[in-house]
N, C-alpha and C positions, 0 to 999 in steps of 0.2 A: 511544533515547528520552533526552530531557534529564534529567540526574541531579537537577536542581533541581525538576523537575515531580513533583508528588505526587498528582495526580488519577488518574482511571481512563479518560479519553478524550482522549489526547494530541492526536488529530487534530482533533476539534471544538474543544477548548479552546485549542490552541496554533497548529496549522498553518492551519486554515481561518479563524481570526480574525486571521491574520498577526502573532501575538505572537512567532512565531519565523519567520524567513525560510528558505525552502527553495529548492533549485535544481530547477526544474521540468524534467521530461523530456517530458511530454505533458499537455495539459489539454483537456477538453471542457466542455460546459455542466454535466455532472453528475459527472465523474470527474477526479481529479488523480493524476498519476504524478510522483514526485520522488525525488531521491537521499536515502537515509536519513540522518538527522541524526547518528546514531552507528552507522555501518555495522558489521555482523558479518562481512561477506564483502568481498573485494577490490572487487567491484562489487555494489552493493546499492541497489535501487530499490524504493520502496513505491508501491502503487497503491490508492487509496481512493475510495469514493463520497463526494461532497460532502454528501449527505443522511445523517444519522446512521442507521446500521444496526448493530445489536449484533455480529452475526457471520454467517457463512455459513448456519448452521442456523436463524437467526431470519428469513431471507428468506421472504416470503409470495408468494402469487399476484399481489398488487398490485405486486410488485417485479420482475416479469419483464423489463420494458424496461430498468430500471436494471441488472439482471444481464447482459443481452445487451450493453449498452454497456460495462459493466465488463470482461466477457470480451474484447470487441473491443480495448479499450485494453491489457489484459494481453497479448493476442496480439501487438499491434504492438510493445510494449516488449520482450517476450521474443524476437521475431523480430530486432529491432535488436541486442539483447544477443548472441544466437546468431551473428549475422553478424559482430559485432565480436570476440567471444571464442571462438567455436566451440562454445559450450555455455551452457546456462542452466537454472536450477531455478525453478519457481514454487511458492511455499509459502504456506499460510495456517494459522493456529493456532486452536484452539478450547479452551474451558474454561480451566483453570488455565494452559495454555500461552500464552494470549492476554493479554499485558501490557496492551495498550490495548483496551478494550471497544468497539471500532469496527471493523467489517469492513475488513480490509486484506490485501493480498497482497504478498509479497516476491518480486521477480524478482532472482535473484542469480547470480553467476558467480565463479569463482576460489576461492581458499583461504579458509577461515573464519578469522577473527582469534581 
């Protein structure tokens, strides 16, 4: 996350409004996957829904199609990373572990910085 940013939804406020440019990995109508702006791992990709959603546990019945599309993109990104690096982790955070209050998944590989 950008050190200058002081809000609580980096993805809606900065990424999805193009206030910060990101290197895209995969994009659909509803989902964006991009290289993390301040990576914590050697390879660090973030996958977000374009619609604001607080977190995994805030998803409702009306979000089923969004969740299916999100999982499909995560699967494609994780498959690509696994083929390139031989391994991948898929991580999401909740509560106080979640710096940005917008549902996002990290697809990572390699050593942590």
